[in-house]
PDB file as gemmi writes it, atoms N, CA and C in Angstrom:
CRYST1    1.000    1.000    1.000  90.00  90.00  90.00 P 1                      
ATOM      1  N   MET A   1     -30.681 -65.982 -17.591  1.00  0.00           N  
ATOM      2  CA  MET A   1     -29.717 -66.399 -18.588  1.00  0.00           C  
ATOM      3  C   MET A   1     -28.748 -65.267 -18.923  1.00  0.00           C  
ATOM      4  N   ILE A   2     -29.286 -64.104 -19.213  1.00  0.00           N  
ATOM      5  CA  ILE A   2     -28.443 -62.955 -19.559  1.00  0.00           C  
ATOM      6  C   ILE A   2     -27.597 -62.544 -18.364  1.00  0.00           C  
ATOM      7  N   SER A   3     -28.185 -62.562 -17.174  1.00  0.00           N  
ATOM      8  CA  SER A   3     -27.424 -62.140 -15.998  1.00  0.00           C  
ATOM      9  C   SER A   3     -26.268 -63.101 -15.724  1.00  0.00           C  
ATOM     10  N   GLY A   4     -26.447 -64.382 -16.024  1.00  0.00           N  
ATOM     11  CA  GLY A   4     -25.362 -65.341 -15.862  1.00  0.00           C  
ATOM     12  C   GLY A   4     -24.220 -65.072 -16.826  1.00  0.00           C  
ATOM     13  N   ILE A   5     -24.551 -64.696 -18.039  1.00  0.00           N  
ATOM     14  CA  ILE A   5     -23.533 -64.371 -19.041  1.00  0.00           C  
ATOM     15  C   ILE A   5     -22.791 -63.102 -18.650  1.00  0.00           C  
ATOM     16  N   VAL A   6     -23.518 -62.111 -18.171  1.00  0.00           N  
ATOM     17  CA  VAL A   6     -22.897 -60.859 -17.723  1.00  0.00           C  
ATOM     18  C   VAL A   6     -21.998 -61.124 -16.523  1.00  0.00           C  
ATOM     19  N   LEU A   7     -22.466 -61.936 -15.584  1.00  0.00           N  
ATOM     20  CA  LEU A   7     -21.660 -62.282 -14.410  1.00  0.00           C  
ATOM     21  C   LEU A   7     -20.379 -62.971 -14.826  1.00  0.00           C  
ATOM     22  N   PHE A   8     -20.473 -63.924 -15.730  1.00  0.00           N  
ATOM     23  CA  PHE A   8     -19.285 -64.619 -16.213  1.00  0.00           C  
ATOM     24  C   PHE A   8     -18.319 -63.655 -16.897  1.00  0.00           C  
ATOM     25  N   ALA A   9     -18.825 -62.736 -17.694  1.00  0.00           N  
ATOM     26  CA  ALA A   9     -17.970 -61.770 -18.388  1.00  0.00           C  
ATOM     27  C   ALA A   9     -17.264 -60.845 -17.397  1.00  0.00           C  
ATOM     28  N   VAL A  10     -17.994 -60.374 -16.401  1.00  0.00           N  
ATOM     29  CA  VAL A  10     -17.389 -59.488 -15.402  1.00  0.00           C  
ATOM     30  C   VAL A  10     -16.317 -60.226 -14.612  1.00  0.00           C  
ATOM     31  N   LEU A  11     -16.606 -61.459 -14.195  1.00  0.00           N  
ATOM     32  CA  LEU A  11     -15.607 -62.240 -13.462  1.00  0.00           C  
ATOM     33  C   LEU A  11     -14.367 -62.500 -14.310  1.00  0.00           C  
ATOM     34  N   ALA A  12     -14.565 -62.788 -15.586  1.00  0.00           N  
ATOM     35  CA  ALA A  12     -13.425 -63.021 -16.469  1.00  0.00           C  
ATOM     36  C   ALA A  12     -12.573 -61.768 -16.604  1.00  0.00           C  
ATOM     37  N   ILE A  13     -13.199 -60.616 -16.736  1.00  0.00           N  
ATOM     38  CA  ILE A  13     -12.456 -59.357 -16.851  1.00  0.00           C  
ATOM     39  C   ILE A  13     -11.674 -59.073 -15.577  1.00  0.00           C  
ATOM     40  N   VAL A  14     -12.304 -59.283 -14.418  1.00  0.00           N  
ATOM     41  CA  VAL A  14     -11.625 -59.047 -13.140  1.00  0.00           C  
ATOM     42  C   VAL A  14     -10.431 -59.979 -12.985  1.00  0.00           C  
ATOM     43  N   LEU A  15     -10.608 -61.247 -13.286  1.00  0.00           N  
ATOM     44  CA  LEU A  15      -9.514 -62.209 -13.152  1.00  0.00           C  
ATOM     45  C   LEU A  15      -8.358 -61.893 -14.086  1.00  0.00           C  
ATOM     46  N   ILE A  16      -8.668 -61.558 -15.325  1.00  0.00           N  
ATOM     47  CA  ILE A  16      -7.612 -61.230 -16.287  1.00  0.00           C  
ATOM     48  C   ILE A  16      -6.877 -59.961 -15.864  1.00  0.00           C  
ATOM     49  N   ALA A  17      -7.616 -58.948 -15.429  1.00  0.00           N  
ATOM     50  CA  ALA A  17      -6.985 -57.692 -15.018  1.00  0.00           C  
ATOM     51  C   ALA A  17      -6.086 -57.892 -13.811  1.00  0.00           C  
ATOM     52  N   CYS A  18      -6.527 -58.664 -12.848  1.00  0.00           N  
ATOM     53  CA  CYS A  18      -5.719 -58.875 -11.644  1.00  0.00           C  
ATOM     54  C   CYS A  18      -4.476 -59.697 -11.924  1.00  0.00           C  
ATOM     55  N   THR A  19      -4.584 -60.708 -12.752  1.00  0.00           N  
ATOM     56  CA  THR A  19      -3.415 -61.535 -13.026  1.00  0.00           C  
ATOM     57  C   THR A  19      -2.404 -60.807 -13.909  1.00  0.00           C  
ATOM     58  N   GLN A  20      -2.864 -59.966 -14.817  1.00  0.00           N  
ATOM     59  CA  GLN A  20      -1.936 -59.257 -15.691  1.00  0.00           C  
ATOM     60  C   GLN A  20      -1.291 -58.049 -15.030  1.00  0.00           C  
ATOM     61  N   SER A  21      -1.899 -57.530 -13.979  1.00  0.00           N  
ATOM     62  CA  SER A  21      -1.340 -56.344 -13.333  1.00  0.00           C  
ATOM     63  C   SER A  21      -0.264 -56.686 -12.321  1.00  0.00           C  
ATOM     64  N   GLY A  22      -0.041 -57.957 -12.063  1.00  0.00           N  
ATOM     65  CA  GLY A  22       1.021 -58.358 -11.147  1.00  0.00           C  
ATOM     66  C   GLY A  22       0.608 -58.369  -9.684  1.00  0.00           C  
ATOM     67  N   ILE A  23      -0.681 -58.386  -9.405  1.00  0.00           N  
ATOM     68  CA  ILE A  23      -1.140 -58.451  -8.018  1.00  0.00           C  
ATOM     69  C   ILE A  23      -0.823 -59.834  -7.468  1.00  0.00           C  
ATOM     70  N   ARG A  24      -0.293 -59.859  -6.254  1.00  0.00           N  
ATOM     71  CA  ARG A  24       0.034 -61.112  -5.585  1.00  0.00           C  
ATOM     72  C   ARG A  24      -0.638 -61.136  -4.219  1.00  0.00           C  
ATOM     73  N   ARG A  25      -1.097 -62.302  -3.809  1.00  0.00           N  
ATOM     74  CA  ARG A  25      -1.680 -62.429  -2.470  1.00  0.00           C  
ATOM     75  C   ARG A  25      -0.579 -62.253  -1.436  1.00  0.00           C  
ATOM     76  N   GLN A  26      -0.880 -61.517  -0.387  1.00  0.00           N  
ATOM     77  CA  GLN A  26       0.104 -61.223   0.650  1.00  0.00           C  
ATOM     78  C   GLN A  26      -0.087 -62.155   1.844  1.00  0.00           C  
ATOM     79  N   SER A  27       0.972 -62.858   2.210  1.00  0.00           N  
ATOM     80  CA  SER A  27       0.874 -63.792   3.329  1.00  0.00           C  
ATOM     81  C   SER A  27       1.116 -63.109   4.669  1.00  0.00           C  
ATOM     82  N   ARG A  28       1.757 -61.965   4.666  1.00  0.00           N  
ATOM     83  CA  ARG A  28       2.087 -61.321   5.952  1.00  0.00           C  
ATOM     84  C   ARG A  28       0.914 -60.559   6.548  1.00  0.00           C  
ATOM     85  N   ASP A  29      -0.084 -60.234   5.758  1.00  0.00           N  
ATOM     86  CA  ASP A  29      -1.236 -59.490   6.271  1.00  0.00           C  
ATOM     87  C   ASP A  29      -2.536 -60.100   5.753  1.00  0.00           C  
ATOM     88  N   GLU A  30      -2.581 -61.430   5.724  1.00  0.00           N  
ATOM     89  CA  GLU A  30      -3.771 -62.063   5.182  1.00  0.00           C  
ATOM     90  C   GLU A  30      -4.773 -62.368   6.290  1.00  0.00           C  
ATOM     91  N   VAL A  31      -6.038 -62.282   5.938  1.00  0.00           N  
ATOM     92  CA  VAL A  31      -7.107 -62.643   6.861  1.00  0.00           C  
ATOM     93  C   VAL A  31      -7.776 -63.917   6.352  1.00  0.00           C  
ATOM     94  N   PHE A  32      -8.278 -63.899   5.121  1.00  0.00           N  
ATOM     95  CA  PHE A  32      -8.916 -65.081   4.547  1.00  0.00           C  
ATOM     96  C   PHE A  32      -8.111 -65.693   3.414  1.00  0.00           C  
ATOM     97  N   GLY A  33      -7.385 -64.920   2.697  1.00  0.00           N  
ATOM     98  CA  GLY A  33      -6.625 -65.471   1.587  1.00  0.00           C  
ATOM     99  C   GLY A  33      -5.531 -64.541   1.108  1.00  0.00           C  
ATOM    100  N   GLY A  34      -5.508 -63.324   1.614  1.00  0.00           N  
ATOM    101  CA  GLY A  34      -4.495 -62.362   1.224  1.00  0.00           C  
ATOM    102  C   GLY A  34      -4.826 -61.569  -0.018  1.00  0.00           C  
ATOM    103  N   VAL A  35      -6.019 -61.770  -0.575  1.00  0.00           N  
ATOM    104  CA  VAL A  35      -6.385 -61.080  -1.817  1.00  0.00           C  
ATOM    105  C   VAL A  35      -6.548 -59.583  -1.572  1.00  0.00           C  
ATOM    106  N   CYS A  36      -7.311 -59.207  -0.558  1.00  0.00           N  
ATOM    107  CA  CYS A  36      -7.516 -57.779  -0.264  1.00  0.00           C  
ATOM    108  C   CYS A  36      -6.203 -57.102   0.102  1.00  0.00           C  
ATOM    109  N   SER A  37      -5.359 -57.818   0.823  1.00  0.00           N  
ATOM    110  CA  SER A  37      -4.060 -57.265   1.192  1.00  0.00           C  
ATOM    111  C   SER A  37      -3.187 -57.046  -0.041  1.00  0.00           C  
ATOM    112  N   GLY A  38      -3.226 -57.982  -0.972  1.00  0.00           N  
ATOM    113  CA  GLY A  38      -2.459 -57.833  -2.212  1.00  0.00           C  
ATOM    114  C   GLY A  38      -2.961 -56.696  -3.072  1.00  0.00           C  
ATOM    115  N   ILE A  39      -4.288 -56.549  -3.146  1.00  0.00           N  
ATOM    116  CA  ILE A  39      -4.866 -55.438  -3.903  1.00  0.00           C  
ATOM    117  C   ILE A  39      -4.512 -54.112  -3.248  1.00  0.00           C  
ATOM    118  N   ALA A  40      -4.565 -54.068  -1.914  1.00  0.00           N  
ATOM    119  CA  ALA A  40      -4.215 -52.842  -1.191  1.00  0.00           C  
ATOM    120  C   ALA A  40      -2.756 -52.469  -1.423  1.00  0.00           C  
ATOM    121  N   MET A  41      -1.875 -53.456  -1.417  1.00  0.00           N  
ATOM    122  CA  MET A  41      -0.456 -53.171  -1.657  1.00  0.00           C  
ATOM    123  C   MET A  41      -0.256 -52.637  -3.073  1.00  0.00           C  
ATOM    124  N   HIS A  42      -0.982 -53.190  -4.027  1.00  0.00           N  
ATOM    125  CA  HIS A  42      -0.876 -52.743  -5.419  1.00  0.00           C  
ATOM    126  C   HIS A  42      -1.401 -51.316  -5.587  1.00  0.00           C  
ATOM    127  N   LEU A  43      -2.443 -50.957  -4.821  1.00  0.00           N  
ATOM    128  CA  LEU A  43      -3.042 -49.627  -4.919  1.00  0.00           C  
ATOM    129  C   LEU A  43      -2.458 -48.619  -3.931  1.00  0.00           C  
ATOM    130  N   ASN A  44      -1.494 -49.051  -3.129  1.00  0.00           N  
ATOM    131  CA  ASN A  44      -0.857 -48.199  -2.112  1.00  0.00           C  
ATOM    132  C   ASN A  44      -1.876 -47.625  -1.132  1.00  0.00           C  
ATOM    133  N   THR A  45      -2.707 -48.499  -0.588  1.00  0.00           N  
ATOM    134  CA  THR A  45      -3.695 -48.107   0.411  1.00  0.00           C  
ATOM    135  C   THR A  45      -3.691 -49.142   1.533  1.00  0.00           C  
ATOM    136  N   THR A  46      -4.554 -48.970   2.503  1.00  0.00           N  
ATOM    137  CA  THR A  46      -4.580 -49.898   3.633  1.00  0.00           C  
ATOM    138  C   THR A  46      -5.456 -51.108   3.303  1.00  0.00           C  
ATOM    139  N   PRO A  47      -5.066 -52.278   3.783  1.00  0.00           N  
ATOM    140  CA  PRO A  47      -5.871 -53.475   3.545  1.00  0.00           C  
ATOM    141  C   PRO A  47      -7.271 -53.377   4.154  1.00  0.00           C  
ATOM    142  N   ASN A  48      -7.406 -52.694   5.287  1.00  0.00           N  
ATOM    143  CA  ASN A  48      -8.723 -52.578   5.914  1.00  0.00           C  
ATOM    144  C   ASN A  48      -9.704 -51.794   5.042  1.00  0.00           C  
ATOM    145  N   LEU A  49      -9.227 -50.807   4.320  1.00  0.00           N  
ATOM    146  CA  LEU A  49     -10.084 -50.063   3.402  1.00  0.00           C  
ATOM    147  C   LEU A  49     -10.571 -50.967   2.271  1.00  0.00           C  
ATOM    148  N   VAL A  50      -9.672 -51.757   1.713  1.00  0.00           N  
ATOM    149  CA  VAL A  50     -10.045 -52.674   0.631  1.00  0.00           C  
ATOM    150  C   VAL A  50     -10.996 -53.744   1.158  1.00  0.00           C  
ATOM    151  N   ARG A  51     -10.764 -54.222   2.372  1.00  0.00           N  
ATOM    152  CA  ARG A  51     -11.672 -55.215   2.967  1.00  0.00           C  
ATOM    153  C   ARG A  51     -13.066 -54.634   3.170  1.00  0.00           C  
ATOM    154  N   ALA A  52     -13.134 -53.400   3.649  1.00  0.00           N  
ATOM    155  CA  ALA A  52     -14.434 -52.758   3.865  1.00  0.00           C  
ATOM    156  C   ALA A  52     -15.167 -52.563   2.535  1.00  0.00           C  
ATOM    157  N   LEU A  53     -14.439 -52.143   1.512  1.00  0.00           N  
ATOM    158  CA  LEU A  53     -15.052 -51.980   0.188  1.00  0.00           C  
ATOM    159  C   LEU A  53     -15.503 -53.325  -0.385  1.00  0.00           C  
ATOM    160  N   THR A  54     -14.744 -54.371  -0.115  1.00  0.00           N  
ATOM    161  CA  THR A  54     -15.116 -55.704  -0.584  1.00  0.00           C  
ATOM    162  C   THR A  54     -16.412 -56.165   0.061  1.00  0.00           C  
ATOM    163  N   VAL A  55     -16.542 -55.945   1.367  1.00  0.00           N  
ATOM    164  CA  VAL A  55     -17.777 -56.318   2.068  1.00  0.00           C  
ATOM    165  C   VAL A  55     -18.944 -55.498   1.543  1.00  0.00           C  
ATOM    166  N   LEU A  56     -18.734 -54.205   1.349  1.00  0.00           N  
ATOM    167  CA  LEU A  56     -19.791 -53.343   0.823  1.00  0.00           C  
ATOM    168  C   LEU A  56     -20.219 -53.789  -0.576  1.00  0.00           C  
ATOM    169  N   LEU A  57     -19.254 -54.084  -1.425  1.00  0.00           N  
ATOM    170  CA  LEU A  57     -19.576 -54.559  -2.777  1.00  0.00           C  
ATOM    171  C   LEU A  57     -20.269 -55.917  -2.743  1.00  0.00           C  
ATOM    172  N   ALA A  58     -19.879 -56.774  -1.810  1.00  0.00           N  
ATOM    173  CA  ALA A  58     -20.532 -58.083  -1.695  1.00  0.00           C  
ATOM    174  C   ALA A  58     -21.995 -57.924  -1.313  1.00  0.00           C  
ATOM    175  N   LEU A  59     -22.280 -56.976  -0.445  1.00  0.00           N  
ATOM    176  CA  LEU A  59     -23.669 -56.723  -0.052  1.00  0.00           C  
ATOM    177  C   LEU A  59     -24.472 -56.121  -1.200  1.00  0.00           C  
ATOM    178  N   CYS A  60     -23.837 -55.252  -1.981  1.00  0.00           N  
ATOM    179  CA  CYS A  60     -24.535 -54.576  -3.077  1.00  0.00           C  
ATOM    180  C   CYS A  60     -24.740 -55.475  -4.293  1.00  0.00           C  
ATOM    181  N   THR A  61     -23.871 -56.443  -4.500  1.00  0.00           N  
ATOM    182  CA  THR A  61     -23.954 -57.280  -5.698  1.00  0.00           C  
ATOM    183  C   THR A  61     -24.569 -58.643  -5.431  1.00  0.00           C  
ATOM    184  N   GLY A  62     -25.044 -58.857  -4.237  1.00  0.00           N  
ATOM    185  CA  GLY A  62     -25.667 -60.135  -3.934  1.00  0.00           C  
ATOM    186  C   GLY A  62     -24.690 -61.287  -3.836  1.00  0.00           C  
ATOM    187  N   GLY A  63     -23.460 -61.000  -3.507  1.00  0.00           N  
ATOM    188  CA  GLY A  63     -22.465 -62.050  -3.312  1.00  0.00           C  
ATOM    189  C   GLY A  63     -21.588 -62.344  -4.498  1.00  0.00           C  
ATOM    190  N   THR A  64     -21.742 -61.631  -5.584  1.00  0.00           N  
ATOM    191  CA  THR A  64     -20.906 -61.863  -6.759  1.00  0.00           C  
ATOM    192  C   THR A  64     -19.436 -61.620  -6.455  1.00  0.00           C  
ATOM    193  N   VAL A  65     -19.171 -60.644  -5.628  1.00  0.00           N  
ATOM    194  CA  VAL A  65     -17.786 -60.325  -5.264  1.00  0.00           C  
ATOM    195  C   VAL A  65     -17.159 -61.479  -4.485  1.00  0.00           C  
ATOM    196  N   ILE A  66     -17.965 -62.192  -3.725  1.00  0.00           N  
ATOM    197  CA  ILE A  66     -17.446 -63.338  -2.969  1.00  0.00           C  
ATOM    198  C   ILE A  66     -16.951 -64.416  -3.927  1.00  0.00           C  
ATOM    199  N   LEU A  67     -17.682 -64.646  -4.996  1.00  0.00           N  
ATOM    200  CA  LEU A  67     -17.248 -65.614  -6.003  1.00  0.00           C  
ATOM    201  C   LEU A  67     -15.948 -65.168  -6.651  1.00  0.00           C  
ATOM    202  N   ALA A  68     -15.838 -63.889  -6.980  1.00  0.00           N  
ATOM    203  CA  ALA A  68     -14.601 -63.360  -7.564  1.00  0.00           C  
ATOM    204  C   ALA A  68     -13.442 -63.497  -6.578  1.00  0.00           C  
ATOM    205  N   TYR A  69     -13.699 -63.246  -5.292  1.00  0.00           N  
ATOM    206  CA  TYR A  69     -12.664 -63.357  -4.264  1.00  0.00           C  
ATOM    207  C   TYR A  69     -12.158 -64.793  -4.172  1.00  0.00           C  
ATOM    208  N   ILE A  70     -13.075 -65.741  -4.169  1.00  0.00           N  
ATOM    209  CA  ILE A  70     -12.679 -67.148  -4.084  1.00  0.00           C  
ATOM    210  C   ILE A  70     -11.861 -67.550  -5.305  1.00  0.00           C  
ATOM    211  N   LEU A  71     -12.281 -67.108  -6.471  1.00  0.00           N  
ATOM    212  CA  LEU A  71     -11.519 -67.410  -7.685  1.00  0.00           C  
ATOM    213  C   LEU A  71     -10.136 -66.774  -7.646  1.00  0.00           C  
ATOM    214  N   LEU A  72     -10.052 -65.549  -7.138  1.00  0.00           N  
ATOM    215  CA  LEU A  72      -8.746 -64.883  -7.036  1.00  0.00           C  
ATOM    216  C   LEU A  72      -7.833 -65.593  -6.043  1.00  0.00           C  
ATOM    217  N   CYS A  73      -8.399 -66.204  -5.023  1.00  0.00           N  
ATOM    218  CA  CYS A  73      -7.581 -66.980  -4.079  1.00  0.00           C  
ATOM    219  C   CYS A  73      -6.863 -68.121  -4.784  1.00  0.00           C  
ATOM    220  N   PHE A  74      -7.495 -68.688  -5.797  1.00  0.00           N  
ATOM    221  CA  PHE A  74      -6.882 -69.800  -6.523  1.00  0.00           C  
ATOM    222  C   PHE A  74      -5.999 -69.332  -7.671  1.00  0.00           C  
ATOM    223  N   VAL A  75      -6.311 -68.182  -8.257  1.00  0.00           N  
ATOM    224  CA  VAL A  75      -5.604 -67.730  -9.461  1.00  0.00           C  
ATOM    225  C   VAL A  75      -4.351 -66.917  -9.127  1.00  0.00           C  
ATOM    226  N   LEU A  76      -4.460 -66.018  -8.152  1.00  0.00           N  
ATOM    227  CA  LEU A  76      -3.324 -65.135  -7.852  1.00  0.00           C  
ATOM    228  C   LEU A  76      -2.204 -65.903  -7.145  1.00  0.00           C  
ATOM    229  N   PRO A  77      -0.975 -65.654  -7.548  1.00  0.00           N  
ATOM    230  CA  PRO A  77       0.149 -66.300  -6.855  1.00  0.00           C  
ATOM    231  C   PRO A  77       0.387 -65.657  -5.494  1.00  0.00           C  
ATOM    232  N   LYS A  78       0.945 -66.429  -4.578  1.00  0.00           N  
ATOM    233  CA  LYS A  78       1.257 -65.934  -3.247  1.00  0.00           C  
ATOM    234  C   LYS A  78       2.680 -65.410  -3.244  1.00  0.00           C  
ATOM    235  N   ASP A  79       2.921 -64.359  -2.469  1.00  0.00           N  
ATOM    236  CA  ASP A  79       4.281 -63.794  -2.413  1.00  0.00           C  
ATOM    237  C   ASP A  79       5.232 -64.693  -1.672  1.00  0.00           C  
TER     238      ASP A  79                                                      
END                                                                             
């Protein structure tokens, strides 16, 4: 029960932070949805680095990052 509430709070914070910071999904370098590419462009780094970190975080969090990624695919606007 508590872990579900914490998960929901973390996802809400991530979604709000990404939408307010002006991150946009990138269509020119997208693999699954352009989310990692958009985050990489916002952070001035390579998309492959962000993708690798996303996979690593997904393995460490038991897939929670995958849920956040799917939600960001629907929430973030496309360029």
